[in-house]
C-alpha positions in Angstrom: 132.5 100.8 74.5 135.7 103.1 75.9 134.0 102.7 79.0 134.8 98.8 78.7 138.1 99.8 76.8 139.3 101.4 80.0 138.5 99.1 82.5 139.9 96.0 80.2 143.3 98.4 80.5 143.3 98.7 84.1 142.4 95.4 84.6 146.0 94.8 82.5 147.9 96.8 84.3 146.8 95.6 87.9 148.3 92.1 87.0 150.7 90.4 89.8 149.2 92.9 92.3 150.2 90.2 94.4 152.1 86.9 94.8 153.5 84.7 97.7 156.4 83.2 97.4 157.7 80.5 99.5 161.3 79.8 100.2 161.0 76.0 100.5 158.4 74.6 97.4 157.6 72.1 100.2 155.5 74.0 102.2 151.9 73.2 100.7 149.1 75.6 101.9 145.5 74.2 103.6 143.5 77.5 103.1 144.3 80.7 102.1 141.6 83.0 103.0 142.0 87.0 102.3 139.6 89.9 102.6 139.2 93.2 101.1 137.4 96.1 102.8 137.5 99.0 100.4 136.6 102.6 102.7 134.9 105.5 101.7 138.4 107.1 100.5 138.8 104.1 98.4 141.8 102.9 100.1 141.8 99.1 100.8 142.2 97.4 103.9 143.6 93.5 103.6 143.6 90.7 106.2 145.2 87.8 104.3 145.2 84.1 106.2 147.4 81.1 105.4 146.7 78.0 107.2 149.7 75.2 106.4 149.2 71.1 105.9 152.3 71.2 108.9 154.1 72.7 110.9 156.6 74.3 109.1 160.4 74.7 109.6 161.9 78.6 110.2 161.5 80.2 107.1 161.2 83.3 105.4 158.2 84.0 102.9 157.6 86.8 100.5 154.6 88.4 100.0 154.5 91.4 97.2 151.6 93.5 96.6 151.7 96.5 94.7 151.0 99.9 96.1 152.7 101.8 99.1 151.5 99.4 102.2 150.6 101.1 105.7 149.9 99.9 109.0 151.0 96.2 108.4 151.0 93.7 111.4 152.0 90.2 110.9 151.3 87.3 113.2 151.0 83.7 113.5 148.6 83.8 116.2 150.9 83.8 119.5 152.7 86.9 118.6 153.9 89.4 115.9 156.8 88.7 114.0 159.4 90.8 112.1 159.0 91.6 109.0 160.6 93.7 105.8 159.9 96.2 103.6 161.1 96.7 100.1 160.0 99.3 97.6 160.6 97.3 93.9 158.8 100.2 91.5 155.6 100.1 92.0 155.3 97.4 94.6 156.3 96.4 97.8 157.6 93.1 98.8 156.8 92.0 102.5 159.9 89.6 103.6 157.8 88.0 106.9 160.5 86.1 109.7 158.7 82.9 110.0 159.3 80.8 113.2 159.7 76.7 113.4 156.4 75.5 114.5 154.1 77.7 112.3 151.1 76.8 111.2 149.0 79.9 110.7 150.0 83.0 109.1 147.7 86.0 109.6 148.4 89.8 108.1 146.7 93.3 108.1 147.3 96.5 106.1 146.3 99.2 104.3 146.9 99.2 100.2 146.5 102.5 98.0 145.7 102.2 94.3 143.8 99.7 93.7 140.4 101.2 93.2 140.3 102.9 89.9 137.1 105.6 88.8 135.4 106.6 85.8 131.9 108.5 85.1 131.2 107.9 88.9 131.6 104.0 88.9 134.5 102.6 90.6 136.5 99.6 89.6 138.4 97.0 91.5 140.8 95.1 90.2 143.8 92.9 91.7 145.2 89.3 90.0 146.5 86.8 93.0 149.2 83.9 92.0 148.7 81.8 94.8 150.8 78.5 95.8 148.2 76.6 94.6 146.1 76.0 98.4 144.1 73.3 98.8 141.0 76.1 99.5 140.8 79.8 99.0 138.2 82.2 100.0 137.9 85.6 99.0 136.0 88.6 100.7 135.5 92.0 98.4 133.2 94.2 100.8 132.4 97.8 99.6 132.1 100.8 101.1 128.6 101.1 103.1 126.0 103.0 100.7 127.5 101.0 97.2 126.0 98.8 95.0 127.3 96.5 92.3 127.5 98.0 88.7 125.2 96.1 87.0 126.3 93.4 88.2 130.0 93.4 86.8 131.5 90.7 88.5 134.5 88.3 87.9 134.8 85.3 88.4 131.3 84.5 87.8 131.1 81.6 90.5 130.7 84.6 93.0 128.2 84.9 95.7 126.6 88.5 96.9 126.2 88.9 100.1 125.7 91.3 103.1 126.3 92.0 106.8 123.4 94.6 107.1 125.4 97.5 106.7 127.5 96.8 103.2 127.6 94.8 100.1 130.1 92.0 100.1 131.4 89.5 96.7 132.5 86.0 98.1 134.7 83.2 95.8 135.2 80.1 97.1 138.0 78.4 95.0 140.0 74.9 95.1 143.0 74.8 94.5 143.6 78.3 91.9 146.4 79.0 90.5 146.3 82.4 89.3 143.0 84.4 90.2 141.8 87.7 88.9 139.1 89.7 91.1 137.3 93.0 88.6 133.9 94.6 90.3 132.8 97.4 89.8 130.4 99.6 91.9 128.7 103.0 92.3 127.4 105.1 95.0 123.7 104.6 94.8 122.1 107.8 97.0 124.6 110.7 95.2 122.1 111.4 92.8 119.3 111.4 95.1 121.1 113.7 97.7 119.7 117.0 96.5 115.7 115.5 96.0 116.0 114.0 99.7 117.3 118.0 100.4 114.6 119.1 99.0 111.6 117.2 100.0 112.7 117.3 103.6 113.1 121.2 103.3 109.6 121.0 101.7 107.7 118.7 104.2 109.4 121.4 106.7 107.7 124.4 105.3 104.2 122.2 105.0 104.7 121.2 108.6 105.2 124.7 109.6 102.9 126.6 107.8 100.0 124.0 108.9 101.5 125.2 112.3 100.7 128.6 111.4 97.7 128.3 109.9 96.2 126.3 112.6 97.4 128.4 115.3 96.1 131.2 113.5 92.4 129.7 112.9 92.4 129.0 116.9 93.1 132.3 117.8 90.3 133.6 115.1 87.8 131.1 116.9 88.9 132.1 120.5 88.3 135.7 119.6 85.0 135.2 117.7 83.9 133.6 121.1 84.8 136.5 123.2 82.0 138.7 121.7 78.3 138.1 121.8 76.3 137.1 118.6 75.3 140.9 118.1 78.5 142.3 118.4 79.9 139.7 115.9 76.9 140.9 113.4 78.6 144.6 113.5 81.9 143.6 113.6 81.4 141.5 110.2 80.3 144.5 108.7 82.4 146.8 109.6 85.3 144.3 108.5 84.1 144.5 105.4 82.7 148.5 104.8 85.7 149.9 107.3 83.2 153.1 107.3 79.8 153.2 107.6 76.8 155.5 109.3 75.8 154.2 112.5 71.9 155.1 111.8 72.9 153.1 108.5 74.2 149.6 110.1 71.3 150.2 112.9 68.6 149.9 109.9 70.4 147.1 108.1 70.8 144.7 110.9 67.3 145.4 112.4 68.5 146.8 115.4 66.9 149.6 117.7 68.6 152.8 118.5 69.2 151.5 122.0 70.4 148.2 121.1 73.2 149.8 118.5 73.9 152.1 121.0 74.9 149.3 123.5 76.9 147.2 120.9 78.9 150.4 119.7 79.6 150.9 123.5 80.9 147.5 124.1 82.8 147.3 120.7 84.2 151.0 121.6 85.6 149.6 124.9 87.1 146.9 123.9 89.5 149.2 121.2 87.5 147.9 118.0 85.6 150.6 116.5 85.9 154.8 117.1 83.4 156.7 116.6 82.6 160.5 115.0 79.4 163.1 115.9 77.7 163.4 112.7 75.0 165.6 113.2 72.5 163.1 115.4 74.1 159.6 115.0 77.6 158.8 114.5 80.1 157.9 111.7 82.0 154.2 113.2 85.4 153.6 112.0 86.7 149.9 112.7 90.6 150.0 113.8 92.5 147.2 113.5 94.3 145.7 116.3 
């Protein structure tokens, strides 16, 4: 309830954000199209296009917007037009000098303070006072990676579309007088950033461990293939016992003394065992490599 009240208050403060005033009431607008691009830093880029029913005489058109206007460009489709900016409290009035014969007017600019946030939910509010155009199209583009919050969109006769990268909302209106636009949105992946990083790191660790174990096993198999069957039998006992008497090992494996002597000599030459003379036999030691 408190969050809803917060956004209602913001909507009230956003009234009269944009207003077009034409010095001659006889000038009629056929098409009025306005596009809002909400950027990742929550500033808003606007594109406004008026198409007049008939070419107009030399005139001055005033366009009123809340906030500081930057990067303003005004064109009639043939050339850039001169304009003035007048700060009126929190609003900026754009005075456009329109040459005779103009039938189309386009403005591009950036404005701040149209997006508000509370508890990770963003809200875009704007109210347009229009000069009763025959047709009006309004587009609001969300930043990439953002989605509408619980379909909290007003007015209700809207379409949700996408350009493949961004979600945007479209309204098509006929002869609107005042239009209040209100929508809420949020960043979908912010709650999953840590999870994605964790899963990625875990997958990387698993791959590294697999490669280590794979090459260790591969090395072990290659190492074992370099020994005869008799040598492997002796090594298996030594790996377990670490130290053993040679005559005891002969009996355990069922080797003759001559055979045992040959195997010990080969393993000693490979640096895997050491022997120590004890009476008429040897004490065998396994050497780690």
